[in-house]
C-alpha positions in Angstrom: 117.7 160.7 71.7 114.9 158.9 69.9 117.5 156.8 67.9 119.2 155.8 71.2 115.8 154.7 72.5 115.2 152.6 69.3 118.6 150.8 69.9 117.9 150.1 73.6 117.9 146.6 75.1 116.3 147.5 78.4 113.0 148.9 79.7 112.1 152.4 78.8 110.4 154.9 81.0 109.0 158.2 79.7 107.9 161.3 81.7 105.8 163.6 79.5 106.2 167.4 80.0 104.0 169.7 78.0 101.0 172.0 78.3 97.3 171.1 78.3 96.7 171.8 74.6 99.8 169.8 73.6 98.7 166.8 75.7 95.1 166.9 74.4 96.2 167.1 70.8 95.0 164.0 68.9 98.4 163.3 67.5 99.9 163.2 71.1 97.1 160.9 72.2 97.8 158.6 69.2 101.5 158.5 70.0 100.7 157.9 73.7 98.5 154.9 72.9 101.3 153.6 70.7 103.9 153.9 73.5 101.6 151.9 75.8 101.0 149.3 73.1 104.8 149.0 72.7 105.1 148.3 76.5 106.8 151.6 77.2 106.1 152.8 80.7 104.7 156.4 80.8 105.1 158.2 84.2 102.4 160.8 84.4 101.7 163.4 83.2 100.6 165.4 86.2 97.9 168.0 86.5 98.3 171.6 87.8 99.8 175.0 87.0 101.8 175.1 83.8 104.6 177.5 82.6 102.3 179.0 79.9 99.7 180.0 82.5 97.3 177.2 81.8 96.0 174.8 84.4 95.4 171.1 83.5 96.9 167.8 82.5 100.3 167.7 80.8 103.0 168.9 83.2 105.8 166.6 84.3 105.4 164.8 87.6 107.1 166.3 90.6 110.5 164.9 91.5 109.3 162.9 94.5 106.4 161.5 92.4 108.9 160.4 89.7 111.1 158.8 92.3 108.2 156.9 93.8 107.0 155.7 90.4 110.6 154.7 89.3 111.1 152.8 92.6 107.8 151.0 92.1 108.8 150.0 88.6 112.0 148.3 89.7 110.4 146.6 92.8 110.3 142.8 92.3 106.8 141.8 91.5 106.4 139.3 94.4 102.6 139.8 94.5 102.0 139.8 90.7 98.4 138.8 90.0 97.4 138.8 93.7 94.3 140.7 94.9 95.0 142.6 98.1 92.4 144.3 100.4 93.8 146.7 103.0 92.0 148.7 105.7 93.7 151.9 107.0 93.1 154.9 109.2 90.8 155.6 112.2 87.1 155.2 112.4 84.7 157.9 113.7 81.8 156.7 115.9 79.4 159.6 116.0 77.9 160.7 119.4 76.0 163.5 117.7 76.4 165.4 114.4 79.5 167.2 115.6 81.2 164.9 118.2 82.7 161.5 117.7 84.7 158.7 119.4 87.9 158.2 117.4 91.6 157.4 117.9 95.1 158.7 116.9 95.7 156.5 113.9 97.2 158.5 111.0 96.7 155.8 108.4 100.4 156.0 107.4 101.1 152.3 107.9 98.1 151.2 105.9 98.7 153.6 103.1 102.4 152.5 102.9 101.3 148.9 102.7 98.9 149.7 99.9 101.6 151.5 97.9 104.1 148.7 98.5 101.6 146.0 97.5 100.8 147.9 94.3 104.5 148.3 93.5 104.9 144.5 94.0 102.3 143.9 91.3 99.2 143.4 93.3 95.7 144.7 92.5 95.0 146.7 95.6 91.8 147.9 97.2 92.2 150.3 100.1 89.3 150.9 102.4 90.2 154.0 104.3 88.8 155.5 107.5 89.4 159.0 108.6 92.9 160.3 107.5 94.4 163.4 106.0 96.5 161.3 103.5 96.2 161.2 99.8 95.4 157.7 98.5 98.0 156.1 96.3 97.1 156.7 92.7 97.7 153.0 91.8 95.0 151.6 94.1 91.2 151.5 94.3 90.2 153.7 97.2 87.0 153.3 99.2 86.0 155.6 102.1 84.5 154.1 105.2 84.5 156.4 108.2 82.7 154.3 110.8 83.3 150.7 112.1 80.0 149.6 110.6 80.7 151.2 107.2 84.1 149.7 107.2 82.7 146.2 108.0 80.2 146.5 105.2 82.8 147.7 102.8 85.2 144.9 103.6 82.5 142.2 103.4 81.3 143.7 100.0 84.8 143.4 98.5 86.4 140.4 100.2 85.3 137.9 97.6 88.1 136.7 95.4 90.7 138.5 97.5 94.0 136.6 98.0 95.2 138.7 100.9 93.5 140.7 103.6 95.5 143.1 105.7 93.6 144.8 108.6 95.6 147.9 109.5 92.8 150.3 110.3 92.3 151.2 114.0 88.6 150.3 114.2 86.7 151.4 117.3 85.9 148.6 119.7 82.7 150.4 120.8 80.2 152.7 119.3 77.4 154.9 120.9 74.3 152.9 121.2 72.0 155.8 120.5 73.7 158.7 118.7 71.8 161.9 118.9 70.3 163.2 115.7 70.8 166.8 117.0 73.8 168.4 118.7 73.7 167.6 122.4 73.4 170.7 124.6 75.5 171.0 127.7 72.6 172.1 129.9 70.3 169.3 128.6 72.7 166.5 129.2 74.2 167.4 132.6 72.8 165.7 135.7 73.3 166.8 139.3 76.9 165.6 139.2 77.7 167.5 136.0 78.4 164.1 134.3 77.2 162.6 131.1 76.7 158.9 130.4 77.0 157.6 126.9 76.0 154.0 126.4 78.4 152.0 124.2 77.9 148.8 122.3 80.6 146.5 120.8 81.4 146.9 117.1 81.9 143.9 114.8 85.3 142.3 114.6 86.2 142.7 111.0 89.4 140.7 111.0 88.0 137.8 113.0 84.9 137.5 110.7 87.0 137.6 107.5 89.4 135.0 108.9 86.4 132.8 109.7 85.0 132.9 106.2 85.0 129.7 104.1 88.0 129.9 101.7 89.2 132.9 103.6 92.1 134.9 102.1 95.5 135.1 103.8 94.7 137.3 106.8 97.1 139.5 108.6 96.4 142.0 111.4 98.2 144.6 113.6 98.3 144.7 117.4 99.0 148.1 118.8 99.6 147.8 122.5 100.9 150.0 125.4 102.3 147.0 127.4 103.2 143.3 127.2 103.4 143.7 123.5 104.5 140.3 122.3 102.2 138.5 124.8 99.1 140.3 123.8 99.8 140.3 120.1 100.5 136.5 120.2 97.3 135.9 122.0 95.4 138.0 119.5 96.9 136.0 116.6 96.0 132.7 118.1 92.4 133.8 119.0 91.7 135.0 115.5 93.6 132.1 113.8 95.9 134.4 111.8 99.0 133.2 110.1 100.7 136.5 110.8 100.3 139.5 113.1 102.4 142.6 113.4 103.0 144.0 116.9 103.8 147.6 117.5 103.6 150.1 120.4 100.8 152.6 120.4 103.3 155.5 120.7 104.1 155.2 116.9 100.6 155.9 115.7 101.3 159.4 114.2 105.0 158.9 113.5 106.6 158.2 110.1 108.8 155.6 111.8 107.9 152.5 113.7 109.3 149.5 115.5 107.4 146.3 114.8 107.7 142.6 115.5 106.3 140.1 113.1 104.7 137.1 114.8 103.8 133.9 112.9 103.7 130.1 113.6 107.5 130.2 114.1 107.1 132.7 116.9 108.2 136.3 117.3 110.9 137.5 114.9 113.5 140.1 115.6 112.1 143.6 116.0 112.4 145.9 113.0 113.0 149.7 113.4 112.6 151.7 110.2 110.3 154.1 108.3 106.8 152.9 107.8 107.5 152.8 104.0 110.4 150.4 104.5 108.5 148.3 107.1 105.7 147.9 104.6 108.1 146.3 102.1 109.5 144.0 104.8 106.0 142.9 105.9 104.9 142.1 102.3 108.1 140.2 101.5 107.3 138.1 104.6 103.7 137.6 103.5 104.9 136.5 100.0 107.3 134.0 101.7 104.6 132.5 103.9 102.2 132.2 100.9 104.9 130.5 98.7 
């Protein structure tokens, strides 16, 4: 097998499979470094339970992880050298220490875009709100659970970015005076058994980034329950975006979606597919617009 590898005229991918002690052996690490120096792609290893009873680094990646890495390897590097900043997930606007205003965003679309951008050769920073998803291993992940924290995180990392993709479902409003202690039912109820929570607007992250001097290519999403194309088009124009993606709010937790890309040429034909496939279509369109 090693002789065949020496005689190859094609890229070589290697997936290590061994136990913790074998992987940590200095000889293995020297050979691993040599493989990297020889531009051989090493997939893994993974960490976890091993056949010998040990737990740690060395085991072969799971089949789905290998497939994802192999697919990424063969993806055309349309964004090679580009720096991409993506927001994803929902924000939590705290009412008190145990209650919050949030939304149904799963983060799946933003995470799919982060993975697809990395597969296309981009250096990706993912600023993630509340989500149960595991961040792609090939991106820099930053947690920002509130609208204000996400705003600060974006503004702290936007410098030198080539592309900004605002996918996160950021709250439009936040409690003006969140309680430092848990609100008691009896303390908050008035004679009508109602509670009033004063809300103040949050900052518009996408609008502010698009308004920066030397702003990156900015793209946003418009999730609407009605008049989808009309409202999304108006949002694109108001924020001076080269591209916006319109989708119905019903797809928020789904693995699939139907989206319409809207740019200076107008609304393109709707695309119905998995969010993973849609991410690739969107980024190919971004690369085309930037060319």
